[in-house]
OpenMM code with the backbone's topology and positions (N, CA, C; nanometers):
from openmm import Vec3, app, unit

residues = "UNK UNK UNK UNK UNK UNK UNK UNK UNK UNK UNK UNK UNK UNK UNK UNK UNK UNK UNK UNK UNK UNK UNK UNK UNK UNK UNK UNK UNK UNK UNK UNK UNK UNK UNK UNK UNK UNK UNK UNK UNK UNK UNK UNK UNK UNK UNK UNK UNK UNK UNK UNK UNK UNK UNK UNK UNK UNK UNK UNK UNK UNK UNK UNK UNK UNK UNK UNK UNK UNK UNK UNK UNK UNK UNK UNK UNK UNK UNK UNK UNK UNK UNK UNK UNK UNK UNK UNK UNK UNK UNK UNK UNK UNK UNK UNK UNK UNK UNK UNK UNK UNK UNK UNK".split()
positions = [
    Vec3(-9.3072, -3.4403, -1.5314),
    Vec3(-9.1666, -3.4143, -1.5091),
    Vec3(-9.1219, -3.2883, -1.5838),
    Vec3(-9.1745, -3.2750, -1.7018),
    Vec3(-9.1370, -3.1597, -1.7835),
    Vec3(-9.1860, -3.0291, -1.7211),
    Vec3(-9.3063, -3.0302, -1.6660),
    Vec3(-9.3599, -2.9106, -1.6010),
    Vec3(-9.2757, -2.8738, -1.4791),
    Vec3(-9.2313, -2.9727, -1.4075),
    Vec3(-9.1496, -2.9470, -1.2894),
    Vec3(-9.0185, -2.8810, -1.3292),
    Vec3(-8.9549, -2.9263, -1.4339),
    Vec3(-8.8286, -2.8692, -1.4813),
    Vec3(-8.8499, -2.7251, -1.5282),
    Vec3(-8.9607, -2.7022, -1.5945),
    Vec3(-8.9935, -2.5671, -1.6407),
    Vec3(-9.0149, -2.4736, -1.5220),
    Vec3(-9.0869, -2.5194, -1.4224),
    Vec3(-9.1117, -2.4390, -1.3031),
    Vec3(-8.9807, -2.4092, -1.2301),
    Vec3(-8.8932, -2.5046, -1.2232),
    Vec3(-8.7644, -2.4857, -1.1567),
    Vec3(-8.6780, -2.3840, -1.2337),
    Vec3(-8.6835, -2.3890, -1.3644),
    Vec3(-8.6062, -2.2946, -1.4455),
    Vec3(-8.6561, -2.1515, -1.4240),
    Vec3(-8.7875, -2.1352, -1.4172),
    Vec3(-8.8451, -2.0034, -1.3926),
    Vec3(-8.8082, -1.9544, -1.2531),
    Vec3(-8.8152, -2.0423, -1.1556),
    Vec3(-8.7802, -2.0050, -1.0188),
    Vec3(-8.6332, -1.9660, -1.0095),
    Vec3(-8.5455, -2.0382, -1.0773),
    Vec3(-8.4027, -2.0072, -1.0753),
    Vec3(-8.3763, -1.8724, -1.1412),
    Vec3(-8.4449, -1.8443, -1.2507),
    Vec3(-8.4274, -1.7155, -1.3194),
    Vec3(-8.4764, -1.6012, -1.2314),
    Vec3(-8.5879, -1.6211, -1.1658),
    Vec3(-8.6414, -1.5171, -1.0767),
    Vec3(-8.5465, -1.4920, -0.9611),
    Vec3(-8.4909, -1.5959, -0.9048),
    Vec3(-8.3968, -1.5815, -0.7943),
    Vec3(-8.2701, -1.5106, -0.8390),
    Vec3(-8.2203, -1.5449, -0.9567),
    Vec3(-8.0986, -1.4810, -1.0079),
    Vec3(-8.1217, -1.3334, -1.0328),
    Vec3(-8.2375, -1.2980, -1.0884),
    Vec3(-8.2622, -1.1570, -1.1164),
    Vec3(-8.2843, -1.0779, -0.9879),
    Vec3(-8.3363, -1.1420, -0.8853),
    Vec3(-8.3574, -1.0732, -0.7583),
    Vec3(-8.2242, -1.0402, -0.6916),
    Vec3(-8.1230, -1.1210, -0.7165),
    Vec3(-7.9920, -1.0998, -0.6562),
    Vec3(-7.9042, -1.0057, -0.7382),
    Vec3(-7.9423, -0.9772, -0.8602),
    Vec3(-7.8606, -0.8932, -0.9476),
    Vec3(-7.8553, -0.7504, -0.8935),
    Vec3(-7.7363, -0.6951, -0.8937),
    Vec3(-7.7194, -0.5576, -0.8478),
    Vec3(-7.7664, -0.4616, -0.9569),
    Vec3(-7.8257, -0.3502, -0.9179),
    Vec3(-7.8683, -0.2534, -1.0193),
    Vec3(-7.7470, -0.1930, -1.0883),
    Vec3(-7.7653, -0.1573, -1.2126),
    Vec3(-7.6588, -0.0928, -1.2872),
    Vec3(-7.6633, 0.0559, -1.2546),
    Vec3(-7.5543, 0.1072, -1.2056),
    Vec3(-7.5462, 0.2488, -1.1735),
    Vec3(-7.4851, 0.3217, -1.2921),
    Vec3(-7.5489, 0.4291, -1.3311),
    Vec3(-7.5025, 0.5050, -1.4463),
    Vec3(-7.5045, 0.6524, -1.4127),
    Vec3(-7.3945, 0.7178, -1.4371),
    Vec3(-7.3882, 0.8623, -1.4159),
    Vec3(-7.3720, 0.9268, -1.5527),
    Vec3(-7.4664, 1.0132, -1.5874),
    Vec3(-7.4615, 1.0802, -1.7162),
    Vec3(-7.3412, 1.1728, -1.7230),
    Vec3(-7.2828, 1.1846, -1.8413),
    Vec3(-7.1715, 1.2781, -1.8537),
    Vec3(-7.2209, 1.4209, -1.8378),
    Vec3(-7.1324, 1.5118, -1.8060),
    Vec3(-7.1753, 1.6512, -1.7897),
    Vec3(-7.2295, 1.7082, -1.9210),
    Vec3(-7.3239, 1.7968, -1.9076),
    Vec3(-7.3846, 1.8617, -2.0240),
    Vec3(-7.2786, 1.9433, -2.0970),
    Vec3(-7.2747, 1.9311, -2.2287),
    Vec3(-7.1750, 2.0039, -2.3069),
    Vec3(-7.2370, 2.1162, -2.3895),
    Vec3(-7.3657, 2.1132, -2.4092),
    Vec3(-7.4315, 2.2144, -2.4922),
    Vec3(-7.5192, 2.3042, -2.4063),
    Vec3(-7.5398, 2.4243, -2.4553),
    Vec3(-7.6296, 2.5188, -2.3901),
    Vec3(-7.7239, 2.5703, -2.4972),
    Vec3(-7.8464, 2.5966, -2.4570),
    Vec3(-7.9395, 2.6578, -2.5503),
    Vec3(-7.8981, 2.8025, -2.5750),
    Vec3(-7.9169, 2.8461, -2.6971),
    Vec3(-7.8842, 2.9837, -2.7323),
    Vec3(-7.9757, 3.0785, -2.6556),
    Vec3(-7.9225, 3.1920, -2.6131),
    Vec3(-8.0076, 3.2877, -2.5410),
    Vec3(-8.1153, 3.3442, -2.6325),
    Vec3(-8.2250, 3.3811, -2.5724),
    Vec3(-8.3339, 3.4410, -2.6475),
    Vec3(-8.4617, 3.4341, -2.5667),
    Vec3(-8.5657, 3.5014, -2.6156),
    Vec3(-8.6938, 3.4977, -2.5459),
    Vec3(-8.7437, 3.3545, -2.5302),
    Vec3(-8.7790, 3.3186, -2.4094),
    Vec3(-8.8324, 3.1870, -2.3724),
    Vec3(-8.7304, 3.0735, -2.3750),
    Vec3(-8.6009, 3.1058, -2.3861),
    Vec3(-8.4996, 3.0003, -2.3789),
    Vec3(-8.5004, 2.9339, -2.2415),
    Vec3(-8.5363, 3.0111, -2.1379),
    Vec3(-8.5421, 2.9545, -2.0027),
    Vec3(-8.6528, 2.8489, -1.9918),
    Vec3(-8.7635, 2.8709, -2.0612),
    Vec3(-8.8731, 2.7730, -2.0598),
    Vec3(-8.8296, 2.6466, -2.1325),
    Vec3(-8.7666, 2.6633, -2.2484),
    Vec3(-8.7183, 2.5477, -2.3242),
    Vec3(-8.6153, 2.4697, -2.2423),
    Vec3(-8.5238, 2.5421, -2.1786),
    Vec3(-8.4221, 2.4760, -2.0960),
    Vec3(-8.4866, 2.3975, -1.9821),
    Vec3(-8.5833, 2.4571, -1.9169),
    Vec3(-8.6470, 2.3927, -1.8020),
    Vec3(-8.7222, 2.2664, -1.8428),
    Vec3(-8.8005, 2.2744, -1.9476),
    Vec3(-8.8809, 2.1588, -1.9874),
    Vec3(-8.8005, 2.0572, -2.0666),
    Vec3(-8.7323, 2.1013, -2.1696),
    Vec3(-8.6601, 2.0074, -2.2561),
    Vec3(-8.5397, 1.9478, -2.1841),
    Vec3(-8.4659, 2.0342, -2.1149),
    Vec3(-8.3456, 1.9884, -2.0465),
    Vec3(-8.3713, 1.9020, -1.9251),
    Vec3(-8.4958, 1.8963, -1.8793),
    Vec3(-8.5245, 1.8112, -1.7635),
    Vec3(-8.5314, 1.6633, -1.8018),
    Vec3(-8.5486, 1.6343, -1.9298),
    Vec3(-8.5609, 1.4940, -1.9729),
    Vec3(-8.4450, 1.4469, -2.0601),
    Vec3(-8.3869, 1.5355, -2.1357),
    Vec3(-8.2783, 1.4927, -2.2239),
    Vec3(-8.1751, 1.6030, -2.2387),
    Vec3(-8.0635, 1.5656, -2.2950),
    Vec3(-7.9535, 1.6582, -2.3160),
    Vec3(-7.9933, 1.7672, -2.4145),
    Vec3(-7.9379, 1.8833, -2.3955),
    Vec3(-7.9589, 1.9925, -2.4899),
    Vec3(-7.8981, 1.9552, -2.6254),
    Vec3(-7.7994, 1.8652, -2.6252),
    Vec3(-7.7413, 1.8174, -2.7509),
    Vec3(-7.8496, 1.7626, -2.8437),
    Vec3(-7.9529, 1.7045, -2.7867),
    Vec3(-8.0617, 1.6503, -2.8671),
    Vec3(-8.1258, 1.7607, -2.9505),
    Vec3(-8.1348, 1.8795, -2.8956),
    Vec3(-8.1944, 1.9932, -2.9668),
    Vec3(-8.0948, 2.0532, -3.0648),
    Vec3(-7.9749, 2.0785, -3.0178),
    Vec3(-7.8782, 2.1515, -3.0995),
    Vec3(-7.8267, 2.0715, -3.2186),
    Vec3(-7.8471, 1.9410, -3.2204),
    Vec3(-7.8011, 1.8597, -3.3329),
    Vec3(-7.9124, 1.8268, -3.4323),
    Vec3(-8.0295, 1.8839, -3.4143),
    Vec3(-8.1389, 1.8632, -3.5099),
    Vec3(-8.1079, 1.9396, -3.6390),
    Vec3(-8.1702, 1.8978, -3.7495),
    Vec3(-8.1454, 1.9673, -3.8769),
    Vec3(-8.1773, 2.1162, -3.8656),
    Vec3(-8.0991, 2.1975, -3.9358),
    Vec3(-8.1203, 2.3426, -3.9324),
    Vec3(-8.1903, 2.3936, -4.0584),
    Vec3(-8.1662, 2.3300, -4.1709),
    Vec3(-8.2258, 2.3762, -4.2964),
    Vec3(-8.3633, 2.3114, -4.3107),
    Vec3(-8.4607, 2.3779, -4.2564),
    Vec3(-8.5965, 2.3258, -4.2545),
    Vec3(-8.6869, 2.4136, -4.3402),
    Vec3(-8.7653, 2.3500, -4.4267),
    Vec3(-8.8593, 2.4259, -4.5086),
    Vec3(-8.9666, 2.4896, -4.4206),
    Vec3(-9.0089, 2.4166, -4.3180),
    Vec3(-9.1130, 2.4650, -4.2276),
    Vec3(-9.0687, 2.4387, -4.0830),
    Vec3(-8.9852, 2.5265, -4.0286),
    Vec3(-8.9325, 2.5014, -3.8937),
    Vec3(-9.0403, 2.4939, -3.7859),
    Vec3(-9.1447, 2.5731, -3.7981),
    Vec3(-9.2505, 2.5692, -3.6961),
    Vec3(-9.3202, 2.4338, -3.6970),
    Vec3(-9.3454, 2.3794, -3.8149),
    Vec3(-9.4086, 2.2470, -3.8243),
    Vec3(-9.3172, 2.1394, -3.7665),
    Vec3(-9.1886, 2.1455, -3.7996),
    Vec3(-9.0927, 2.0481, -3.7482),
    Vec3(-9.0907, 2.0497, -3.5954),
    Vec3(-9.0761, 2.1690, -3.5364),
    Vec3(-9.0655, 2.1774, -3.3908),
    Vec3(-9.1988, 2.1485, -3.3219),
    Vec3(-9.3094, 2.1809, -3.3884),
    Vec3(-9.4407, 2.1436, -3.3336),
    Vec3(-9.4504, 1.9923, -3.3229),
    Vec3(-9.4095, 1.9229, -3.4282),
    Vec3(-9.4130, 1.7765, -3.4261),
    Vec3(-9.3216, 1.7200, -3.3183),
    Vec3(-9.2046, 1.7793, -3.3012),
    Vec3(-9.1116, 1.7306, -3.1987),
    Vec3(-9.1676, 1.7508, -3.0581),
    Vec3(-9.2211, 1.8676, -3.0317),
    Vec3(-9.2769, 1.8953, -2.8980),
    Vec3(-9.3979, 1.8053, -2.8732),
    Vec3(-9.4830, 1.7893, -2.9724),
    Vec3(-9.5993, 1.7000, -2.9566),
    Vec3(-9.5563, 1.5558, -2.9332),
    Vec3(-9.4495, 1.5127, -2.9995),
    Vec3(-9.3975, 1.3771, -2.9775),
    Vec3(-9.3524, 1.3612, -2.8328),
    Vec3(-9.2845, 1.4614, -2.7801),
    Vec3(-9.2380, 1.4543, -2.6418),
    Vec3(-9.3560, 1.4461, -2.5456),
    Vec3(-9.4621, 1.5168, -2.5780),
    Vec3(-9.5801, 1.5155, -2.4909),
    Vec3(-9.6573, 1.3844, -2.5026),
    Vec3(-9.6823, 1.3398, -2.6251),
    Vec3(-9.7683, 1.2228, -2.6461),
    Vec3(-9.6946, 1.0909, -2.6266),
    Vec3(-9.5768, 1.0786, -2.6849),
    Vec3(-9.5054, 0.9516, -2.6786),
    Vec3(-9.4277, 0.9336, -2.5485),
    Vec3(-9.3754, 1.0433, -2.4944),
    Vec3(-9.2893, 1.0325, -2.3771),
    Vec3(-9.3488, 1.0915, -2.2506),
    Vec3(-9.4680, 1.1491, -2.2620),
    Vec3(-9.5381, 1.1966, -2.1439),
    Vec3(-9.4879, 1.3272, -2.0850),
    Vec3(-9.4221, 1.4100, -2.1655),
    Vec3(-9.3754, 1.5399, -2.1146),
    Vec3(-9.4952, 1.6228, -2.0704),
    Vec3(-9.4878, 1.6740, -1.9517),
    Vec3(-9.5969, 1.7527, -1.8934),
    Vec3(-9.5738, 1.9011, -1.9241),
    Vec3(-9.6116, 1.9411, -2.0448),
    Vec3(-9.5928, 2.0791, -2.0887),
    Vec3(-9.7295, 2.1355, -2.1244),
    Vec3(-9.7643, 2.2489, -2.0664),
    Vec3(-9.8926, 2.3112, -2.0979),
    Vec3(-9.8929, 2.3577, -2.2438),
    Vec3(-10.0121, 2.3786, -2.2981),
    Vec3(-10.0235, 2.4268, -2.4360),
    Vec3(-9.9556, 2.5625, -2.4512),
    Vec3(-9.9710, 2.6479, -2.3505),
    Vec3(-9.9086, 2.7813, -2.3556),
    Vec3(-9.7566, 2.7698, -2.3627),
    Vec3(-9.6974, 2.6878, -2.2760),
    Vec3(-9.5522, 2.6715, -2.2781),
    Vec3(-9.5058, 2.5963, -2.4019),
    Vec3(-9.5883, 2.5049, -2.4519),
    Vec3(-9.5540, 2.4358, -2.5768),
    Vec3(-9.5369, 2.5365, -2.6894),
    Vec3(-9.6300, 2.6306, -2.6987),
    Vec3(-9.6231, 2.7315, -2.8047),
    Vec3(-9.4989, 2.8199, -2.7892),
    Vec3(-9.4637, 2.8527, -2.6670),
    Vec3(-9.3438, 2.9332, -2.6433),
    Vec3(-9.2179, 2.8568, -2.6815),
    Vec3(-9.2130, 2.7291, -2.6462),
    Vec3(-9.0977, 2.6456, -2.6790),
    Vec3(-9.0856, 2.6304, -2.8303),
    Vec3(-9.1968, 2.6022, -2.8959),
    Vec3(-9.1965, 2.5851, -3.0418),
    Vec3(-9.1481, 2.7131, -3.1103),
    Vec3(-9.2001, 2.8277, -3.0687),
    Vec3(-9.1598, 2.9547, -3.1297),
    Vec3(-9.0111, 2.9801, -3.1075),
    Vec3(-8.9634, 2.9552, -2.9855),
    Vec3(-8.8212, 2.9746, -2.9554),
    Vec3(-8.7348, 2.8840, -3.0427),
    Vec3(-8.7692, 2.7555, -3.0490),
    Vec3(-8.6881, 2.6613, -3.1262),
    Vec3(-8.6914, 2.6926, -3.2751),
    Vec3(-8.8082, 2.7253, -3.3286),
    Vec3(-8.8199, 2.7567, -3.4717),
    Vec3(-8.7408, 2.8832, -3.5051),
    Vec3(-8.7439, 2.9788, -3.4165),
    Vec3(-8.6727, 3.1051, -3.4382),
    Vec3(-8.5221, 3.0868, -3.4225),
    Vec3(-8.4815, 3.0063, -3.3280),
    Vec3(-8.3403, 2.9975, -3.2905),
    Vec3(-8.2651, 2.8850, -3.3602),
    Vec3(-8.3326, 2.7739, -3.3864),
    Vec3(-8.2633, 2.6559, -3.4398),
    Vec3(-8.3127, 2.6204, -3.5799),
    Vec3(-8.3115, 2.7199, -3.6673),
    Vec3(-8.3367, 2.6952, -3.8093),
    Vec3(-8.2627, 2.8006, -3.8900),
    Vec3(-8.2191, 2.7600, -4.0057),
    Vec3(-8.1519, 2.8509, -4.0973),
    Vec3(-8.2540, 2.8918, -4.2022),
    Vec3(-8.2699, 3.0190, -4.2202),
    Vec3(-8.3699, 3.0659, -4.3163),
    Vec3(-8.3072, 3.0924, -4.4496),
] * unit.nanometer
topology = app.Topology()
chain = topology.addChain("A")
for resn in residues:
    res = topology.addResidue(resn, chain)
    for name in ("N", "CA", "C"):
        topology.addAtom(name, app.Element.getBySymbol(name[0]), res)
């Protein structure tokens, strides 16, 4: 009897989830722009295709080693989130971000 009740509960949950309407979400308009500079178009194309530019512009600026920081961030996007960025473009993005988004 207990197995039957368990099976019925699972079936009811599956039926309820099948009838649930998808949640529609529209992202707010982008408010930030990447600063102009060499390879900013590459950074915009790759980084901006997955997340808001706000994610970049709000990162810490006073970095002891900006190239190391941005290398780790780009590698995280590639390894953890599956960003399809070639090594060549990764280096361009890292150089652009380290040059543009750090205070020396």
